[in-house]
DOBA-304860 format. One record per residue (C-alpha): x, y, z. Coordinates in steps of 0.05 Angstrom, whole numbers. Example, Ala and Ser with C-alpha at 12.3 -4.5 7.8 and 13.67 -1.06 7.14 Angstrom:
<nodes>
> 246, -90, 156 $
> 273, -21, 143 $
</nodes>
This chain:
<nodes>
> -8, 0, 1 $
> 32, 69, -16 $
> 38, 120, 34 $
> -15, 178, 18 $
> 27, 238, -9 $
> 20, 299, 27 $
> -32, 349, -3 $
> 14, 428, -29 $
> -17, 491, -52 $
> 5, 557, -64 $
> -40, 607, -5 $
> -43, 675, 18 $
> -28, 667, 97 $
> -42, 724, 149 $
> -19, 709, 219 $
> -37, 757, 274 $
> -30, 764, 337 $
> -56, 816, 396 $
> 1, 867, 424 $
> 12, 853, 499 $
> -38, 789, 521 $
> -1, 774, 574 $
> -2, 841, 604 $
> -70, 851, 597 $
> -94, 782, 616 $
> -53, 797, 678 $
> -93, 867, 690 $
> -165, 835, 673 $
> -165, 768, 648 $
> -238, 759, 655 $
> -252, 830, 609 $
> -185, 811, 559 $
> -217, 739, 543 $
> -293, 782, 531 $
> -265, 835, 498 $
> -224, 787, 451 $
> -282, 742, 444 $
> -333, 794, 409 $
> -273, 826, 368 $
> -264, 756, 334 $
> -340, 750, 327 $
> -360, 823, 312 $
> -301, 842, 274 $
> -249, 769, 248 $
> -296, 720, 229 $
> -348, 779, 187 $
> -284, 809, 159 $
> -256, 748, 139 $
> -316, 707, 108 $
> -327, 778, 63 $
> -253, 767, 42 $
> -257, 697, 23 $
> -213, 674, 71 $
> -214, 613, 121 $
> -194, 612, 193 $
> -145, 554, 205 $
> -136, 567, 273 $
> -139, 607, 334 $
> -84, 603, 384 $
> -88, 636, 451 $
> -76, 710, 430 $
> -64, 695, 349 $
> -98, 677, 288 $
> -79, 642, 227 $
> -118, 656, 162 $
> -112, 625, 105 $
> -131, 654, 28 $
> -136, 640, -36 $
> -116, 715, -62 $
> -61, 762, -45 $
> -94, 815, -53 $
> -152, 799, -13 $
> -105, 773, 51 $
> -81, 841, 47 $
> -155, 881, 26 $
> -176, 838, 98 $
> -117, 866, 136 $
> -115, 926, 127 $
> -206, 925, 146 $
> -185, 892, 203 $
> -141, 944, 236 $
> -185, 990, 223 $
> -234, 946, 245 $
> -205, 938, 319 $
> -177, 1020, 317 $
> -250, 1039, 316 $
> -268, 984, 363 $
> -212, 1016, 413 $
> -247, 1076, 415 $
> -278, 1095, 485 $
> -237, 1042, 507 $
> -172, 1072, 570 $
> -106, 1058, 526 $
> -85, 1006, 567 $
> -138, 956, 557 $
> -140, 970, 477 $
> -137, 908, 439 $
> -91, 915, 389 $
> -56, 868, 328 $
> 2, 868, 297 $
> -6, 820, 222 $
> 45, 793, 175 $
> 24, 768, 107 $
> 59, 722, 60 $
> 53, 690, -1 $
> 78, 617, -5 $
> 72, 536, -24 $
> 31, 505, 31 $
> 14, 427, 64 $
> -40, 409, 76 $
> -63, 357, 137 $
> -134, 363, 141 $
> -155, 430, 160 $
> -85, 452, 184 $
> -27, 475, 138 $
> 45, 474, 154 $
> 109, 496, 117 $
> 151, 563, 105 $
> 93, 603, 73 $
> 67, 595, 132 $
> 125, 603, 181 $
> 139, 664, 147 $
> 79, 693, 152 $
> 78, 679, 222 $
> 156, 717, 227 $
> 130, 779, 193 $
> 81, 782, 252 $
> 119, 778, 298 $
> 174, 834, 266 $
> 107, 876, 250 $
> 102, 949, 301 $
> 31, 942, 339 $
> -23, 962, 289 $
> 24, 954, 226 $
> 18, 905, 165 $
> 91, 873, 140 $
> 86, 834, 88 $
> 129, 786, 46 $
> 158, 813, -31 $
> 113, 757, -55 $
> 60, 788, -31 $
> 72, 853, -48 $
> 92, 844, -125 $
> 9, 811, -136 $
> -20, 864, -95 $
> 24, 933, -113 $
> -16, 971, -160 $
> -77, 927, -148 $
> -93, 961, -76 $
> -100, 1041, -59 $
> -51, 1028, -13 $
> 28, 1057, -1 $
> 80, 1001, 12 $
> 145, 1025, 47 $
> 203, 981, 30 $
> 230, 959, 96 $
> 288, 923, 63 $
> 313, 858, 68 $
> 306, 814, 145 $
> 333, 758, 165 $
> 283, 718, 207 $
> 290, 668, 255 $
> 291, 583, 224 $
> 278, 620, 159 $
> 342, 601, 111 $
> 340, 655, 63 $
> 328, 732, 82 $
> 267, 761, 70 $
> 249, 830, 31 $
> 192, 860, 73 $
> 144, 918, 64 $
> 107, 960, 107 $
> 31, 969, 86 $
> -1, 1037, 91 $
> -66, 1040, 128 $
> -73, 1116, 143 $
> -142, 1155, 123 $
> -107, 1182, 69 $
> -62, 1114, 35 $
> -27, 1157, -11 $
> 34, 1169, 20 $
> 86, 1226, 2 $
> 153, 1201, -37 $
> 200, 1218, 13 $
> 252, 1264, -8 $
> 318, 1240, -44 $
> 382, 1237, -5 $
> 438, 1292, -5 $
> 481, 1270, -56 $
> 554, 1267, -21 $
> 608, 1315, -36 $
> 647, 1263, -79 $
> 628, 1218, -129 $
> 577, 1164, -106 $
> 564, 1100, -124 $
> 532, 1036, -101 $
> 533, 964, -142 $
> 477, 920, -148 $
> 485, 854, -130 $
> 510, 820, -193 $
> 464, 771, -220 $
> 484, 694, -220 $
> 486, 665, -297 $
> 511, 594, -285 $
> 441, 568, -281 $
> 464, 542, -216 $
> 429, 566, -152 $
> 477, 533, -114 $
> 527, 576, -139 $
> 501, 646, -114 $
> 544, 647, -61 $
> 604, 664, -110 $
> 559, 726, -148 $
> 546, 758, -86 $
> 617, 749, -54 $
> 640, 774, -121 $
> 602, 835, -112 $
> 626, 842, -40 $
> 693, 848, -56 $
> 689, 893, -115 $
> 644, 940, -73 $
> 701, 927, -11 $
> 744, 950, -59 $
> 726, 1011, -90 $
> 706, 1035, -20 $
> 782, 1032, -10 $
> 785, 1098, -57 $
> 785, 1165, -12 $
> 761, 1195, -71 $
> 700, 1156, -75 $
> 631, 1145, -28 $
> 603, 1081, -29 $
> 550, 1043, -9 $
> 546, 986, 33 $
> 531, 914, 14 $
> 465, 911, 60 $
> 421, 959, 25 $
> 445, 954, -46 $
> 433, 877, -41 $
> 367, 913, -13 $
> 355, 907, -103 $
> 381, 827, -100 $
> 325, 793, -148 $
> 276, 854, -169 $
> 281, 882, -234 $
> 303, 958, -220 $
> 294, 1028, -235 $
> 361, 1056, -242 $
> 338, 1121, -228 $
> 299, 1093, -164 $
> 357, 1061, -139 $
> 400, 1119, -149 $
> 342, 1159, -104 $
> 333, 1119, -50 $
> 408, 1111, -42 $
> 429, 1180, -54 $
> 477, 1164, -107 $
> 502, 1196, -168 $
> 527, 1121, -202 $
> 504, 1059, -209 $
> 550, 991, -220 $
> 508, 934, -248 $
> 532, 868, -269 $
> 530, 789, -276 $
> 577, 728, -261 $
> 578, 655, -301 $
> 615, 601, -276 $
> 627, 545, -311 $
> 677, 490, -298 $
> 741, 532, -289 $
> 715, 591, -327 $
> 691, 655, -312 $
> 648, 712, -344 $
> 645, 769, -316 $
> 608, 833, -345 $
> 600, 905, -317 $
> 578, 966, -328 $
> 571, 1039, -300 $
> 504, 1079, -311 $
> 489, 1143, -280 $
> 436, 1137, -247 $
> 389, 1210, -260 $
> 396, 1199, -334 $
> 405, 1128, -347 $
> 467, 1139, -382 $
> 523, 1083, -395 $
> 584, 1112, -381 $
> 625, 1048, -389 $
> 622, 982, -400 $
> 654, 912, -405 $
> 673, 831, -412 $
> 715, 793, -385 $
> 720, 711, -401 $
> 770, 690, -361 $
> 812, 630, -330 $
> 771, 623, -254 $
> 852, 631, -220 $
> 848, 696, -258 $
> 777, 723, -222 $
> 833, 766, -165 $
> 860, 803, -228 $
> 789, 813, -268 $
> 758, 843, -205 $
> 810, 885, -194 $
> 809, 912, -267 $
> 728, 919, -249 $
> 750, 964, -194 $
> 803, 1006, -234 $
> 756, 1012, -298 $
> 702, 1039, -256 $
> 740, 1083, -209 $
> 774, 1111, -273 $
> 705, 1125, -319 $
> 678, 1164, -255 $
> 676, 1248, -273 $
> 730, 1272, -226 $
> 758, 1221, -193 $
> 820, 1209, -175 $
> 863, 1146, -143 $
> 887, 1156, -79 $
> 958, 1133, -81 $
> 938, 1084, -10 $
> 906, 1037, -59 $
> 956, 1045, -115 $
> 1001, 1021, -62 $
> 957, 977, -30 $
> 919, 933, -77 $
> 952, 855, -71 $
> 913, 778, -94 $
> 887, 765, -24 $
> 903, 686, -30 $
> 936, 634, -83 $
> 885, 581, -71 $
> 814, 586, -115 $
> 793, 527, -54 $
> 819, 572, -9 $
> 772, 636, -33 $
> 709, 587, -47 $
> 715, 565, 23 $
> 718, 645, 46 $
> 658, 661, 5 $
> 615, 609, 29 $
> 622, 638, 97 $
> 617, 699, 81 $
> 554, 676, 50 $
> 536, 646, 121 $
> 555, 712, 159 $
> 516, 757, 115 $
> 453, 731, 164 $
> 479, 751, 222 $
> 443, 697, 260 $
> 477, 658, 322 $
> 465, 587, 302 $
> 497, 587, 240 $
> 570, 616, 270 $
> 584, 537, 277 $
> 580, 530, 199 $
> 612, 590, 176 $
> 666, 586, 222 $
> 671, 506, 187 $
> 689, 545, 128 $
> 733, 594, 147 $
> 778, 542, 180 $
> 771, 507, 117 $
> 794, 563, 76 $
> 846, 570, 122 $
> 874, 508, 124 $
> 883, 512, 52 $
> 924, 574, 49 $
> 965, 580, 120 $
> 970, 656, 87 $
> 900, 671, 79 $
> 887, 748, 119 $
> 822, 755, 116 $
> 804, 682, 119 $
> 834, 687, 193 $
> 793, 747, 202 $
> 735, 720, 187 $
> 747, 666, 234 $
> 778, 713, 295 $
> 701, 758, 279 $
> 667, 680, 292 $
> 701, 663, 359 $
> 682, 746, 379 $
> 612, 732, 375 $
> 619, 666, 405 $
> 647, 714, 459 $
> 586, 760, 452 $
> 536, 702, 464 $
> 571, 664, 525 $
> 622, 721, 553 $
> 670, 659, 550 $
> 737, 670, 563 $
> 765, 612, 526 $
> 730, 647, 461 $
> 779, 715, 471 $
> 845, 662, 464 $
> 822, 645, 384 $
> 798, 717, 371 $
> 860, 749, 392 $
> 892, 697, 358 $
> 864, 699, 286 $
> 858, 779, 288 $
> 928, 769, 308 $
> 952, 734, 239 $
> 905, 757, 193 $
> 939, 837, 212 $
> 1010, 804, 204 $
> 987, 765, 140 $
> 967, 838, 113 $
> 970, 905, 155 $
> 937, 943, 92 $
> 863, 901, 93 $
> 820, 950, 128 $
> 764, 887, 148 $
> 833, 854, 182 $
> 839, 917, 225 $
> 779, 925, 235 $
> 761, 859, 272 $
> 834, 869, 305 $
> 806, 929, 328 $
> 736, 894, 353 $
> 784, 860, 392 $
> 824, 900, 431 $
> 767, 945, 457 $
> 730, 877, 483 $
> 799, 866, 514 $
> 793, 932, 545 $
> 864, 956, 515 $
> 829, 1021, 481 $
> 892, 1051, 457 $
> 917, 1001, 416 $
> 842, 996, 392 $
> 827, 1066, 380 $
> 902, 1060, 334 $
> 878, 993, 298 $
> 808, 1030, 280 $
> 847, 1094, 268 $
> 894, 1057, 200 $
> 840, 1026, 175 $
> 797, 1086, 174 $
> 861, 1120, 129 $
> 845, 1063, 86 $
> 777, 1061, 85 $
> 735, 1125, 108 $
> 680, 1115, 95 $
> 676, 1035, 114 $
> 615, 1021, 153 $
> 638, 964, 191 $
> 699, 1016, 210 $
> 655, 1078, 234 $
> 607, 1033, 267 $
> 670, 996, 307 $
> 698, 1070, 316 $
> 633, 1096, 337 $
> 624, 1033, 392 $
> 695, 1055, 416 $
> 671, 1120, 428 $
> 617, 1104, 473 $
> 664, 1053, 517 $
> 706, 1114, 527 $
> 669, 1168, 552 $
> 645, 1200, 490 $
> 568, 1175, 465 $
> 556, 1230, 420 $
> 614, 1236, 372 $
> 590, 1160, 368 $
> 518, 1193, 351 $
> 567, 1224, 299 $
> 612, 1179, 282 $
> 555, 1121, 273 $
> 502, 1176, 228 $
> 573, 1161, 170 $
> 549, 1090, 178 $
> 481, 1100, 177 $
> 488, 1142, 102 $
> 518, 1092, 78 $
> 461, 1037, 89 $
> 403, 1070, 82 $
> 355, 1019, 71 $
> 383, 962, 107 $
> 408, 974, 171 $
> 443, 917, 199 $
> 423, 880, 270 $
> 492, 891, 299 $
> 502, 972, 279 $
> 433, 986, 306 $
> 448, 953, 363 $
> 522, 993, 375 $
> 479, 1050, 352 $
> 418, 1041, 408 $
> 472, 1042, 459 $
> 503, 1100, 442 $
> 438, 1140, 443 $
> 430, 1108, 522 $
> 489, 1120, 545 $
> 472, 1187, 519 $
> 414, 1189, 558 $
> 371, 1205, 497 $
> 329, 1129, 520 $
> 271, 1147, 463 $
> 321, 1143, 401 $
> 355, 1089, 429 $
> 286, 1053, 435 $
> 276, 1075, 359 $
> 343, 1032, 337 $
> 326, 977, 383 $
> 262, 964, 355 $
> 272, 941, 287 $
> 315, 885, 303 $
> 289, 819, 285 $
> 311, 769, 327 $
> 360, 809, 393 $
> 399, 779, 426 $
> 384, 788, 500 $
> 423, 846, 529 $
> 387, 878, 474 $
> 324, 865, 507 $
> 357, 884, 574 $
> 377, 961, 534 $
> 317, 965, 522 $
> 278, 945, 574 $
> 320, 993, 623 $
> 306, 1056, 568 $
> 232, 1038, 566 $
> 236, 1038, 644 $
> 275, 1105, 641 $
> 205, 1134, 603 $
> 158, 1101, 659 $
> 139, 1054, 606 $
> 133, 997, 659 $
> 97, 946, 625 $
> 135, 948, 566 $
> 203, 943, 610 $
> 183, 884, 641 $
> 156, 850, 576 $
> 231, 869, 557 $
> 259, 834, 618 $
> 226, 772, 606 $
> 242, 765, 529 $
> 315, 772, 560 $
> 297, 719, 616 $
> 275, 682, 559 $
> 344, 680, 531 $
> 389, 680, 572 $
> 359, 675, 660 $
> 432, 676, 692 $
> 428, 755, 653 $
> 421, 788, 731 $
> 482, 768, 752 $
> 527, 787, 691 $
> 575, 841, 694 $
> 541, 902, 667 $
> 585, 960, 651 $
> 639, 909, 644 $
> 664, 941, 569 $
> 673, 1023, 592 $
> 738, 1052, 611 $
> 709, 1106, 668 $
> 667, 1086, 720 $
> 611, 1133, 709 $
> 593, 1092, 650 $
> 594, 1029, 678 $
> 547, 1055, 741 $
> 497, 1076, 672 $
> 497, 1004, 644 $
> 487, 982, 712 $
> 432, 1029, 735 $
> 403, 1008, 657 $
> 412, 929, 676 $
> 379, 942, 744 $
> 313, 976, 727 $
> 308, 920, 685 $
> 305, 870, 739 $
> 263, 913, 772 $
> 221, 903, 726 $
> 220, 834, 711 $
> 205, 830, 789 $
> 154, 878, 796 $
> 199, 921, 837 $
> 180, 982, 798 $
</nodes>
């Protein structure tokens, strides 16, 4: 007897939950349950039926709904938010029932009346990411509904969602009374030639080669950024356009650049073909274009030639003597480079559970080429990330060893200097940290990683206001998608400057924060008198790390005044957790 195959179908999935449900239940369990039942019967059920949906299941404070149409799903979500907002009128703000909603379009597995699969999981992750009263949708949904609904959609960039392999591009649906949102003003152009390198298209016919195309793009971005006469957009923002058909003028406006680079990579066997073109964003005029067909062994020479050609083609640009003197082949081993790129692709997700896999790739890279500086630096970064998670001294030894080897092998590589400087700061060697980061910034003054690490150094040495100013340079190079690690550092700088509202604005969008971010957020909320929200953040911190109240808060800071400030933040978070406020 053959086993029955699981039924699959394409569906639009709406996941919604009630914001602050635990707080509402603690305050008035009977009243909350009655109000929620009334909302389900009087608002949810009619809206779902009206838009041809099916309630799959109700889960305490949440609900999962299936639709056959993405348009129906988004229309229903808009009506739900309006219906709940109207029902809240006349109710004390502390008793309002507010939804957050996530919608995804994807393949689902059907089992009886229930549904499973990544299509459902992405919707649930979007719902948890969404702000109260908002609707977050995936790019798949956006592509099906844009132009069909009188709604505005704000591109929030790519987000790494928990337990979802690939980053998901997220949009916020505008649901105000006036749905036509004004187009945001274009970013001011920098005072030097500005460039964004869009992710090169993988033309190999093999999705497994995506990492190679992405790695080639990132290396070109990094090399261009070493030119002091150019302003180059960071990888994470330019990669928000990955996999989409783009309007070059719109790219230039959104990123605030004068020039855009497009290209493709085709790797087949031992041959590689790279095409690239430099375009003036405002006019769409092609300034330079070239195609390279080479042996794979020549990949670094091709990258170097592409970088030099782009820089030379930009009007008014003069190549820096530092760049001319410091260009070198990063490794003699293509195998080592391949494993390094695979590791970088994993690291770009910035998920803690990916660290062992990335570390294995970098370890293989340094075994194949012990003189590969960037691979040693990347391995040192993995050990530092383990230390940040565990505060285990065992991780610092390898982090110091690998970052030291990296700089000894190549003291002209800003990536290596950046990670070495981070190690010195972690071990409170402030003088060495400053000297190392400054050397890196001399090479790549607009590098977002170097600027954000210098900002962290300034925060830890009692100069939070300067740290904020420095961090804004990193924000300008990442106008569409600021990495979670950058948000953490900028949020902490605002926190240490006593600007708690601003700190929360940077902490809030982080999709899967580490426990210490929840502690910082709880302390900031307590400082602002938002005690219920502080309590919720402290509980989230405890779920991730129950030992956080015993940690040595403030240990990174040089000055006792700053150490005491961070300890106070942690104490307020603990008071919220234990209802001591």
